Backbone as XML, in Angstrom:
<?xml version="1.0"?>
<chain id="A" units="angstrom">
  <residue number="1" name="UNK">
    <atom name="N" x="77.225" y="90.134" z="88.020"/>
    <atom name="CA" x="77.095" y="89.862" z="89.894"/>
    <atom name="C" x="76.955" y="90.983" z="90.315"/>
  </residue>
  <residue number="2" name="UNK">
    <atom name="N" x="76.248" y="91.034" z="91.246"/>
    <atom name="CA" x="75.649" y="92.110" z="91.742"/>
    <atom name="C" x="76.729" y="93.290" z="92.643"/>
  </residue>
  <residue number="3" name="UNK">
    <atom name="N" x="77.409" y="92.796" z="93.256"/>
    <atom name="CA" x="78.786" y="93.473" z="94.229"/>
    <atom name="C" x="80.204" y="94.045" z="93.316"/>
  </residue>
  <residue number="4" name="UNK">
    <atom name="N" x="80.162" y="93.472" z="91.744"/>
    <atom name="CA" x="81.090" y="93.890" z="91.118"/>
    <atom name="C" x="81.007" y="94.683" z="90.659"/>
  </residue>
  <residue number="5" name="UNK">
    <atom name="N" x="82.624" y="95.986" z="91.258"/>
    <atom name="CA" x="82.249" y="97.882" z="90.562"/>
    <atom name="C" x="82.389" y="97.329" z="88.493"/>
  </residue>
  <residue number="6" name="UNK">
    <atom name="N" x="83.188" y="96.578" z="88.432"/>
    <atom name="CA" x="83.315" y="96.645" z="87.183"/>
    <atom name="C" x="82.161" y="96.302" z="86.690"/>
  </residue>
  <residue number="7" name="UNK">
    <atom name="N" x="81.616" y="95.313" z="86.866"/>
    <atom name="CA" x="80.232" y="94.775" z="86.540"/>
    <atom name="C" x="79.112" y="95.819" z="86.558"/>
  </residue>
  <residue number="8" name="UNK">
    <atom name="N" x="79.468" y="96.775" z="87.464"/>
    <atom name="CA" x="78.095" y="98.209" z="87.819"/>
    <atom name="C" x="78.392" y="98.558" z="86.659"/>
  </residue>
  <residue number="9" name="UNK">
    <atom name="N" x="80.030" y="98.863" z="85.929"/>
    <atom name="CA" x="80.316" y="99.528" z="85.551"/>
    <atom name="C" x="80.436" y="99.433" z="84.118"/>
  </residue>
  <residue number="10" name="UNK">
    <atom name="N" x="79.913" y="98.629" z="83.899"/>
    <atom name="CA" x="79.778" y="98.243" z="82.052"/>
    <atom name="C" x="78.126" y="97.766" z="82.734"/>
  </residue>
  <residue number="11" name="UNK">
    <atom name="N" x="77.531" y="98.254" z="83.542"/>
    <atom name="CA" x="76.107" y="98.057" z="83.243"/>
    <atom name="C" x="75.347" y="99.725" z="83.383"/>
  </residue>
  <residue number="12" name="UNK">
    <atom name="N" x="77.061" y="100.001" z="83.431"/>
    <atom name="CA" x="75.603" y="101.732" z="83.459"/>
    <atom name="C" x="75.419" y="102.268" z="84.833"/>
  </residue>
  <residue number="13" name="UNK">
    <atom name="N" x="76.103" y="101.845" z="85.931"/>
    <atom name="CA" x="75.169" y="102.065" z="87.639"/>
    <atom name="C" x="76.630" y="103.113" z="88.627"/>
  </residue>
  <residue number="14" name="UNK">
    <atom name="N" x="77.845" y="103.471" z="88.073"/>
    <atom name="CA" x="79.007" y="103.419" z="88.145"/>
    <atom name="C" x="79.453" y="103.921" z="86.925"/>
  </residue>
  <residue number="15" name="UNK">
    <atom name="N" x="79.655" y="105.715" z="87.204"/>
    <atom name="CA" x="80.583" y="106.543" z="86.047"/>
    <atom name="C" x="81.714" y="106.124" z="85.785"/>
  </residue>
  <residue number="16" name="UNK">
    <atom name="N" x="82.035" y="105.943" z="84.755"/>
    <atom name="CA" x="83.981" y="105.921" z="84.060"/>
    <atom name="C" x="84.025" y="106.538" z="82.663"/>
  </residue>
  <residue number="17" name="UNK">
    <atom name="N" x="85.165" y="107.028" z="82.813"/>
    <atom name="CA" x="85.201" y="107.974" z="81.892"/>
    <atom name="C" x="86.121" y="106.614" z="81.230"/>
  </residue>
  <residue number="18" name="UNK">
    <atom name="N" x="85.298" y="105.868" z="79.362"/>
    <atom name="CA" x="85.624" y="105.606" z="78.595"/>
    <atom name="C" x="86.468" y="106.140" z="77.509"/>
  </residue>
  <residue number="19" name="UNK">
    <atom name="N" x="87.147" y="104.774" z="77.343"/>
    <atom name="CA" x="88.260" y="104.690" z="75.935"/>
    <atom name="C" x="87.289" y="104.173" z="75.217"/>
  </residue>
  <residue number="20" name="UNK">
    <atom name="N" x="86.594" y="103.352" z="75.385"/>
    <atom name="CA" x="86.343" y="102.260" z="74.174"/>
    <atom name="C" x="84.854" y="101.525" z="74.902"/>
  </residue>
  <residue number="21" name="UNK">
    <atom name="N" x="84.249" y="101.618" z="74.124"/>
    <atom name="CA" x="82.839" y="99.788" z="74.513"/>
    <atom name="C" x="82.297" y="99.278" z="73.412"/>
  </residue>
  <residue number="22" name="UNK">
    <atom name="N" x="82.253" y="98.657" z="73.045"/>
    <atom name="CA" x="81.432" y="97.279" z="72.359"/>
    <atom name="C" x="80.597" y="96.241" z="73.174"/>
  </residue>
  <residue number="23" name="UNK">
    <atom name="N" x="79.826" y="95.356" z="72.366"/>
    <atom name="CA" x="79.242" y="94.195" z="72.944"/>
    <atom name="C" x="79.907" y="93.901" z="73.601"/>
  </residue>
  <residue number="24" name="UNK">
    <atom name="N" x="81.371" y="93.643" z="73.606"/>
    <atom name="CA" x="82.217" y="92.513" z="74.629"/>
    <atom name="C" x="83.339" y="92.819" z="75.282"/>
  </residue>
  <residue number="25" name="UNK">
    <atom name="N" x="83.616" y="94.096" z="74.675"/>
    <atom name="CA" x="84.412" y="94.391" z="76.252"/>
    <atom name="C" x="84.572" y="96.203" z="76.191"/>
  </residue>
  <residue number="26" name="UNK">
    <atom name="N" x="85.011" y="96.499" z="77.946"/>
    <atom name="CA" x="84.394" y="98.157" z="77.513"/>
    <atom name="C" x="86.115" y="98.932" z="78.155"/>
  </residue>
  <residue number="27" name="UNK">
    <atom name="N" x="86.694" y="99.939" z="77.656"/>
    <atom name="CA" x="88.341" y="100.000" z="78.460"/>
    <atom name="C" x="87.784" y="102.093" z="78.808"/>
  </residue>
  <residue number="28" name="UNK">
    <atom name="N" x="88.693" y="101.777" z="79.379"/>
    <atom name="CA" x="88.061" y="103.346" z="80.726"/>
    <atom name="C" x="89.153" y="103.378" z="81.431"/>
  </residue>
  <residue number="29" name="UNK">
    <atom name="N" x="89.600" y="104.715" z="81.846"/>
    <atom name="CA" x="90.670" y="105.420" z="82.083"/>
    <atom name="C" x="90.501" y="104.354" z="83.747"/>
  </residue>
  <residue number="30" name="UNK">
    <atom name="N" x="91.454" y="104.342" z="84.729"/>
    <atom name="CA" x="91.901" y="103.539" z="85.806"/>
    <atom name="C" x="91.746" y="104.419" z="86.459"/>
  </residue>
  <residue number="31" name="UNK">
    <atom name="N" x="91.363" y="104.824" z="87.816"/>
    <atom name="CA" x="90.840" y="105.802" z="89.294"/>
    <atom name="C" x="91.996" y="105.832" z="89.477"/>
  </residue>
  <residue number="32" name="UNK">
    <atom name="N" x="93.391" y="105.259" z="89.765"/>
    <atom name="CA" x="94.302" y="105.542" z="90.660"/>
    <atom name="C" x="95.083" y="105.314" z="89.841"/>
  </residue>
  <residue number="33" name="UNK">
    <atom name="N" x="95.952" y="106.160" z="88.206"/>
    <atom name="CA" x="96.428" y="106.037" z="87.216"/>
    <atom name="C" x="98.113" y="105.732" z="88.057"/>
  </residue>
  <residue number="34" name="UNK">
    <atom name="N" x="98.703" y="104.758" z="87.628"/>
    <atom name="CA" x="100.414" y="104.488" z="87.624"/>
    <atom name="C" x="101.511" y="104.888" z="86.432"/>
  </residue>
  <residue number="35" name="UNK">
    <atom name="N" x="100.971" y="105.927" z="85.404"/>
    <atom name="CA" x="101.780" y="106.383" z="84.421"/>
    <atom name="C" x="101.158" y="107.532" z="84.009"/>
  </residue>
  <residue number="36" name="UNK">
    <atom name="N" x="100.847" y="108.673" z="83.427"/>
    <atom name="CA" x="100.422" y="109.311" z="82.413"/>
    <atom name="C" x="99.418" y="108.482" z="81.914"/>
  </residue>
  <residue number="37" name="UNK">
    <atom name="N" x="99.683" y="107.480" z="81.348"/>
    <atom name="CA" x="98.389" y="107.052" z="80.406"/>
    <atom name="C" x="98.444" y="105.815" z="81.151"/>
  </residue>
  <residue number="38" name="UNK">
    <atom name="N" x="96.987" y="105.339" z="81.213"/>
    <atom name="CA" x="96.305" y="103.665" z="82.672"/>
    <atom name="C" x="94.738" y="104.386" z="82.259"/>
  </residue>
  <residue number="39" name="UNK">
    <atom name="N" x="95.149" y="102.277" z="81.778"/>
    <atom name="CA" x="93.861" y="102.771" z="81.237"/>
    <atom name="C" x="93.037" y="101.064" z="81.729"/>
  </residue>
  <residue number="40" name="UNK">
    <atom name="N" x="91.661" y="100.527" z="82.020"/>
    <atom name="CA" x="91.926" y="99.217" z="82.023"/>
    <atom name="C" x="90.921" y="98.505" z="80.916"/>
  </residue>
  <residue number="41" name="UNK">
    <atom name="N" x="91.277" y="97.433" z="80.444"/>
    <atom name="CA" x="90.528" y="96.477" z="79.365"/>
    <atom name="C" x="90.415" y="95.749" z="80.127"/>
  </residue>
  <residue number="42" name="UNK">
    <atom name="N" x="88.393" y="95.483" z="80.200"/>
    <atom name="CA" x="87.855" y="94.163" z="80.360"/>
    <atom name="C" x="86.729" y="93.776" z="79.805"/>
  </residue>
  <residue number="43" name="UNK">
    <atom name="N" x="86.999" y="92.414" z="79.961"/>
    <atom name="CA" x="85.084" y="91.588" z="79.079"/>
    <atom name="C" x="84.101" y="92.002" z="79.939"/>
  </residue>
  <residue number="44" name="UNK">
    <atom name="N" x="83.227" y="92.186" z="78.876"/>
    <atom name="CA" x="81.772" y="92.612" z="79.256"/>
    <atom name="C" x="80.981" y="91.657" z="80.543"/>
  </residue>
  <residue number="45" name="UNK">
    <atom name="N" x="81.796" y="89.991" z="80.353"/>
    <atom name="CA" x="81.248" y="89.193" z="80.374"/>
    <atom name="C" x="82.015" y="88.845" z="82.010"/>
  </residue>
  <residue number="46" name="UNK">
    <atom name="N" x="81.321" y="88.377" z="83.098"/>
    <atom name="CA" x="82.458" y="88.415" z="83.962"/>
    <atom name="C" x="83.083" y="87.298" z="84.125"/>
  </residue>
  <residue number="47" name="UNK">
    <atom name="N" x="84.372" y="86.917" z="84.240"/>
    <atom name="CA" x="84.989" y="85.970" z="84.161"/>
    <atom name="C" x="86.282" y="86.396" z="85.368"/>
  </residue>
  <residue number="48" name="UNK">
    <atom name="N" x="86.737" y="85.151" z="86.720"/>
    <atom name="CA" x="86.727" y="86.432" z="87.900"/>
    <atom name="C" x="88.278" y="86.054" z="87.556"/>
  </residue>
  <residue number="49" name="UNK">
    <atom name="N" x="89.479" y="85.744" z="86.526"/>
    <atom name="CA" x="90.446" y="85.635" z="86.961"/>
    <atom name="C" x="91.171" y="85.092" z="85.978"/>
  </residue>
  <residue number="50" name="UNK">
    <atom name="N" x="91.833" y="84.949" z="85.833"/>
    <atom name="CA" x="92.511" y="84.827" z="84.222"/>
    <atom name="C" x="92.301" y="82.596" z="84.740"/>
  </residue>
  <residue number="51" name="UNK">
    <atom name="N" x="93.050" y="82.885" z="85.548"/>
    <atom name="CA" x="92.498" y="81.146" z="85.750"/>
    <atom name="C" x="91.351" y="80.567" z="85.713"/>
  </residue>
  <residue number="52" name="UNK">
    <atom name="N" x="90.339" y="81.438" z="85.464"/>
    <atom name="CA" x="88.933" y="81.412" z="84.797"/>
    <atom name="C" x="88.571" y="81.253" z="83.639"/>
  </residue>
  <residue number="53" name="UNK">
    <atom name="N" x="89.851" y="81.281" z="82.704"/>
    <atom name="CA" x="89.391" y="81.774" z="81.277"/>
    <atom name="C" x="89.335" y="80.387" z="80.694"/>
  </residue>
  <residue number="54" name="UNK">
    <atom name="N" x="88.682" y="79.749" z="80.365"/>
    <atom name="CA" x="88.201" y="78.050" z="79.290"/>
    <atom name="C" x="87.886" y="78.529" z="77.980"/>
  </residue>
  <residue number="55" name="UNK">
    <atom name="N" x="87.763" y="77.748" z="77.494"/>
    <atom name="CA" x="87.969" y="77.239" z="75.298"/>
    <atom name="C" x="86.835" y="78.359" z="75.455"/>
  </residue>
  <residue number="56" name="UNK">
    <atom name="N" x="85.218" y="77.974" z="76.335"/>
    <atom name="CA" x="84.352" y="78.903" z="76.306"/>
    <atom name="C" x="84.448" y="79.845" z="76.573"/>
  </residue>
  <residue number="57" name="UNK">
    <atom name="N" x="84.848" y="80.427" z="77.281"/>
    <atom name="CA" x="84.612" y="82.289" z="77.599"/>
    <atom name="C" x="86.228" y="82.845" z="76.876"/>
  </residue>
  <residue number="58" name="UNK">
    <atom name="N" x="87.242" y="82.179" z="76.467"/>
    <atom name="CA" x="88.557" y="83.157" z="75.669"/>
    <atom name="C" x="88.191" y="83.530" z="74.289"/>
  </residue>
  <residue number="59" name="UNK">
    <atom name="N" x="87.111" y="83.840" z="73.484"/>
    <atom name="CA" x="87.007" y="85.151" z="72.740"/>
    <atom name="C" x="86.739" y="86.514" z="73.465"/>
  </residue>
  <residue number="60" name="UNK">
    <atom name="N" x="86.492" y="85.870" z="74.710"/>
    <atom name="CA" x="86.152" y="88.000" z="75.009"/>
    <atom name="C" x="87.634" y="87.909" z="75.924"/>
  </residue>
  <residue number="61" name="UNK">
    <atom name="N" x="88.865" y="87.261" z="75.743"/>
    <atom name="CA" x="90.039" y="87.298" z="76.295"/>
    <atom name="C" x="91.217" y="88.176" z="75.307"/>
  </residue>
  <residue number="62" name="UNK">
    <atom name="N" x="90.061" y="87.357" z="73.548"/>
    <atom name="CA" x="91.242" y="87.583" z="72.376"/>
    <atom name="C" x="90.380" y="88.806" z="72.452"/>
  </residue>
  <residue number="63" name="UNK">
    <atom name="N" x="89.220" y="89.024" z="72.117"/>
    <atom name="CA" x="88.991" y="90.362" z="72.341"/>
    <atom name="C" x="89.310" y="91.487" z="73.180"/>
  </residue>
  <residue number="64" name="UNK">
    <atom name="N" x="89.773" y="90.859" z="73.603"/>
    <atom name="CA" x="90.460" y="92.602" z="74.768"/>
    <atom name="C" x="92.366" y="92.823" z="74.294"/>
  </residue>
  <residue number="65" name="UNK">
    <atom name="N" x="92.596" y="92.309" z="73.777"/>
    <atom name="CA" x="93.621" y="91.734" z="73.489"/>
    <atom name="C" x="93.828" y="92.924" z="72.049"/>
  </residue>
  <residue number="66" name="UNK">
    <atom name="N" x="93.002" y="91.970" z="71.092"/>
    <atom name="CA" x="92.453" y="92.990" z="69.813"/>
    <atom name="C" x="92.272" y="94.410" z="69.868"/>
  </residue>
  <residue number="67" name="UNK">
    <atom name="N" x="90.871" y="94.552" z="70.934"/>
    <atom name="CA" x="90.836" y="96.171" z="71.773"/>
    <atom name="C" x="92.596" y="96.724" z="72.023"/>
  </residue>
  <residue number="68" name="UNK">
    <atom name="N" x="93.302" y="96.349" z="72.989"/>
    <atom name="CA" x="94.263" y="96.780" z="73.327"/>
    <atom name="C" x="95.384" y="96.628" z="72.201"/>
  </residue>
  <residue number="69" name="UNK">
    <atom name="N" x="95.440" y="95.987" z="70.999"/>
    <atom name="CA" x="96.316" y="96.713" z="70.114"/>
    <atom name="C" x="95.686" y="97.967" z="68.980"/>
  </residue>
  <residue number="70" name="UNK">
    <atom name="N" x="93.823" y="97.966" z="69.285"/>
    <atom name="CA" x="92.965" y="99.111" z="68.415"/>
    <atom name="C" x="93.826" y="100.803" z="69.360"/>
  </residue>
  <residue number="71" name="UNK">
    <atom name="N" x="93.709" y="100.509" z="70.580"/>
    <atom name="CA" x="93.678" y="101.308" z="70.866"/>
    <atom name="C" x="95.255" y="102.393" z="71.661"/>
  </residue>
  <residue number="72" name="UNK">
    <atom name="N" x="96.425" y="101.239" z="71.584"/>
    <atom name="CA" x="97.531" y="101.811" z="72.411"/>
    <atom name="C" x="98.239" y="101.917" z="70.030"/>
  </residue>
  <residue number="73" name="UNK">
    <atom name="N" x="97.404" y="101.967" z="69.252"/>
    <atom name="CA" x="98.510" y="102.519" z="67.942"/>
    <atom name="C" x="98.676" y="103.603" z="68.462"/>
  </residue>
  <residue number="74" name="UNK">
    <atom name="N" x="99.923" y="104.364" z="67.530"/>
    <atom name="CA" x="100.264" y="105.330" z="67.720"/>
    <atom name="C" x="101.857" y="105.260" z="69.291"/>
  </residue>
  <residue number="75" name="UNK">
    <atom name="N" x="101.786" y="104.048" z="70.132"/>
    <atom name="CA" x="102.204" y="104.303" z="70.898"/>
    <atom name="C" x="103.627" y="103.829" z="71.367"/>
  </residue>
  <residue number="76" name="UNK">
    <atom name="N" x="104.511" y="104.629" z="70.087"/>
    <atom name="CA" x="105.312" y="103.908" z="68.824"/>
    <atom name="C" x="106.943" y="104.232" z="70.636"/>
  </residue>
  <residue number="77" name="UNK">
    <atom name="N" x="106.707" y="104.114" z="71.117"/>
    <atom name="CA" x="108.261" y="104.144" z="72.119"/>
    <atom name="C" x="107.218" y="102.907" z="73.629"/>
  </residue>
  <residue number="78" name="UNK">
    <atom name="N" x="106.555" y="102.337" z="73.133"/>
    <atom name="CA" x="105.746" y="101.111" z="73.972"/>
    <atom name="C" x="104.918" y="101.554" z="75.120"/>
  </residue>
  <residue number="79" name="UNK">
    <atom name="N" x="104.840" y="100.008" z="75.354"/>
    <atom name="CA" x="103.363" y="100.616" z="76.231"/>
    <atom name="C" x="103.662" y="98.937" z="77.221"/>
  </residue>
  <residue number="80" name="UNK">
    <atom name="N" x="102.857" y="99.258" z="78.307"/>
    <atom name="CA" x="102.877" y="97.357" z="78.988"/>
    <atom name="C" x="101.291" y="96.855" z="79.635"/>
  </residue>
  <residue number="81" name="UNK">
    <atom name="N" x="101.371" y="95.746" z="79.394"/>
    <atom name="CA" x="99.945" y="95.052" z="79.595"/>
    <atom name="C" x="100.234" y="93.986" z="80.932"/>
  </residue>
  <residue number="82" name="UNK">
    <atom name="N" x="99.027" y="94.603" z="82.181"/>
    <atom name="CA" x="99.199" y="93.943" z="83.919"/>
    <atom name="C" x="97.845" y="93.174" z="83.947"/>
  </residue>
  <residue number="83" name="UNK">
    <atom name="N" x="97.785" y="92.110" z="84.271"/>
    <atom name="CA" x="97.012" y="91.072" z="84.781"/>
    <atom name="C" x="98.075" y="90.727" z="85.687"/>
  </residue>
  <residue number="84" name="UNK">
    <atom name="N" x="96.932" y="91.286" z="86.902"/>
    <atom name="CA" x="96.649" y="90.452" z="88.145"/>
    <atom name="C" x="95.916" y="89.458" z="88.822"/>
  </residue>
  <residue number="85" name="UNK">
    <atom name="N" x="96.646" y="88.479" z="88.754"/>
    <atom name="CA" x="95.238" y="87.265" z="89.546"/>
    <atom name="C" x="95.295" y="86.677" z="90.658"/>
  </residue>
  <residue number="86" name="UNK">
    <atom name="N" x="94.501" y="86.978" z="91.118"/>
    <atom name="CA" x="94.755" y="86.223" z="92.805"/>
    <atom name="C" x="94.922" y="87.557" z="93.987"/>
  </residue>
  <residue number="87" name="UNK">
    <atom name="N" x="95.172" y="87.408" z="94.906"/>
    <atom name="CA" x="95.840" y="88.296" z="96.495"/>
    <atom name="C" x="96.810" y="88.498" z="96.296"/>
  </residue>
  <residue number="88" name="UNK">
    <atom name="N" x="97.656" y="87.270" z="96.346"/>
    <atom name="CA" x="99.018" y="88.090" z="96.205"/>
    <atom name="C" x="99.338" y="88.594" z="95.474"/>
  </residue>
  <residue number="89" name="UNK">
    <atom name="N" x="99.166" y="88.836" z="94.340"/>
    <atom name="CA" x="99.245" y="89.393" z="92.840"/>
    <atom name="C" x="98.296" y="91.121" z="93.061"/>
  </residue>
  <residue number="90" name="UNK">
    <atom name="N" x="97.989" y="91.181" z="93.836"/>
    <atom name="CA" x="96.734" y="92.236" z="93.557"/>
    <atom name="C" x="96.419" y="92.798" z="93.067"/>
  </residue>
  <residue number="91" name="UNK">
    <atom name="N" x="95.354" y="91.890" z="93.023"/>
    <atom name="CA" x="94.338" y="91.850" z="92.474"/>
    <atom name="C" x="92.799" y="91.829" z="93.095"/>
  </residue>
  <residue number="92" name="UNK">
    <atom name="N" x="92.493" y="94.024" z="92.894"/>
    <atom name="CA" x="92.025" y="94.170" z="93.565"/>
    <atom name="C" x="89.807" y="94.119" z="93.134"/>
  </residue>
  <residue number="93" name="UNK">
    <atom name="N" x="90.246" y="93.406" z="91.774"/>
    <atom name="CA" x="88.555" y="93.956" z="91.147"/>
    <atom name="C" x="88.396" y="92.322" z="91.112"/>
  </residue>
  <residue number="94" name="UNK">
    <atom name="N" x="87.504" y="91.416" z="91.420"/>
    <atom name="CA" x="88.289" y="89.859" z="90.809"/>
    <atom name="C" x="87.067" y="89.449" z="89.636"/>
  </residue>
  <residue number="95" name="UNK">
    <atom name="N" x="86.783" y="90.344" z="89.000"/>
    <atom name="CA" x="87.023" y="90.398" z="87.167"/>
    <atom name="C" x="87.832" y="90.327" z="86.661"/>
  </residue>
  <residue number="96" name="UNK">
    <atom name="N" x="88.399" y="89.940" z="85.992"/>
    <atom name="CA" x="89.700" y="89.521" z="84.814"/>
    <atom name="C" x="89.565" y="91.222" z="84.117"/>
  </residue>
  <residue number="97" name="UNK">
    <atom name="N" x="90.214" y="91.557" z="83.989"/>
    <atom name="CA" x="90.663" y="92.936" z="82.920"/>
    <atom name="C" x="92.474" y="92.701" z="83.184"/>
  </residue>
  <residue number="98" name="UNK">
    <atom name="N" x="93.003" y="93.670" z="82.099"/>
    <atom name="CA" x="93.662" y="94.089" z="81.807"/>
    <atom name="C" x="94.134" y="95.626" z="82.109"/>
  </residue>
  <residue number="99" name="UNK">
    <atom name="N" x="95.924" y="96.119" z="83.136"/>
    <atom name="CA" x="95.928" y="96.870" z="82.830"/>
    <atom name="C" x="96.870" y="97.681" z="81.900"/>
  </residue>
  <residue number="100" name="UNK">
    <atom name="N" x="96.811" y="98.595" z="81.066"/>
    <atom name="CA" x="97.647" y="99.184" z="80.047"/>
    <atom name="C" x="98.541" y="100.560" z="80.322"/>
  </residue>
  <residue number="101" name="UNK">
    <atom name="N" x="99.945" y="100.704" z="80.439"/>
    <atom name="CA" x="99.969" y="101.507" z="81.002"/>
    <atom name="C" x="101.349" y="102.366" z="80.231"/>
  </residue>
  <residue number="102" name="UNK">
    <atom name="N" x="101.584" y="103.238" z="80.072"/>
    <atom name="CA" x="102.138" y="103.845" z="78.941"/>
    <atom name="C" x="102.510" y="105.836" z="79.413"/>
  </residue>
  <residue number="103" name="UNK">
    <atom name="N" x="103.178" y="105.823" z="78.938"/>
    <atom name="CA" x="103.292" y="107.623" z="78.418"/>
    <atom name="C" x="104.538" y="108.424" z="79.306"/>
  </residue>
  <residue number="104" name="UNK">
    <atom name="N" x="105.515" y="107.330" z="79.834"/>
    <atom name="CA" x="106.326" y="107.258" z="80.290"/>
    <atom name="C" x="107.562" y="106.108" z="80.116"/>
  </residue>
  <residue number="105" name="UNK">
    <atom name="N" x="108.488" y="106.404" z="80.807"/>
    <atom name="CA" x="109.536" y="105.409" z="80.813"/>
    <atom name="C" x="109.146" y="104.135" z="81.717"/>
  </residue>
  <residue number="106" name="UNK">
    <atom name="N" x="109.272" y="102.836" z="81.555"/>
    <atom name="CA" x="108.648" y="102.624" z="82.980"/>
    <atom name="C" x="109.660" y="101.398" z="83.101"/>
  </residue>
  <residue number="107" name="UNK">
    <atom name="N" x="110.389" y="100.979" z="82.531"/>
    <atom name="CA" x="111.631" y="100.099" z="82.953"/>
    <atom name="C" x="111.482" y="98.917" z="83.467"/>
  </residue>
  <residue number="108" name="UNK">
    <atom name="N" x="112.589" y="97.799" z="83.247"/>
    <atom name="CA" x="112.309" y="95.974" z="82.973"/>
    <atom name="C" x="112.131" y="96.307" z="84.730"/>
  </residue>
  <residue number="109" name="UNK">
    <atom name="N" x="112.208" y="96.920" z="85.692"/>
    <atom name="CA" x="111.273" y="95.918" z="86.971"/>
    <atom name="C" x="109.736" y="95.892" z="87.253"/>
  </residue>
  <residue number="110" name="UNK">
    <atom name="N" x="109.052" y="95.399" z="86.815"/>
    <atom name="CA" x="108.319" y="94.999" z="87.194"/>
    <atom name="C" x="106.755" y="94.908" z="89.154"/>
  </residue>
  <residue number="111" name="UNK">
    <atom name="N" x="108.060" y="94.474" z="89.712"/>
    <atom name="CA" x="107.948" y="94.609" z="91.349"/>
    <atom name="C" x="108.780" y="95.253" z="92.076"/>
  </residue>
  <residue number="112" name="UNK">
    <atom name="N" x="107.776" y="96.231" z="92.962"/>
    <atom name="CA" x="109.473" y="96.694" z="93.822"/>
    <atom name="C" x="110.057" y="96.067" z="94.613"/>
  </residue>
  <residue number="113" name="UNK">
    <atom name="N" x="109.080" y="94.949" z="95.649"/>
    <atom name="CA" x="109.466" y="94.445" z="96.589"/>
    <atom name="C" x="110.286" y="93.107" z="95.827"/>
  </residue>
  <residue number="114" name="UNK">
    <atom name="N" x="111.183" y="92.337" z="96.472"/>
    <atom name="CA" x="111.250" y="90.905" z="95.546"/>
    <atom name="C" x="112.182" y="90.222" z="97.100"/>
  </residue>
</chain>
């Protein structure tokens, strides 16, 4: 998708601080970190949202979680994986991605406002 910021990062049109890359997945540091460690894991196939996962593209999602497992080796005190799907959930980029946060105690609350 020509207007998708993550597709532009994948294509190398926008620089990022990469943590991992292969033919199917890219992982890079978040530009607005919410924890001492905060990176995104993104399938290279443009899937708009979690509700758009199908049998045909789910291997990309599985690969994302394999990469998350690899990148979090040694995070012995824990980490959090978050996916936002839709505007009300805070999804600002319409390309499936997983936030990985660690490096401090994150607590049990997932939402500041209820």
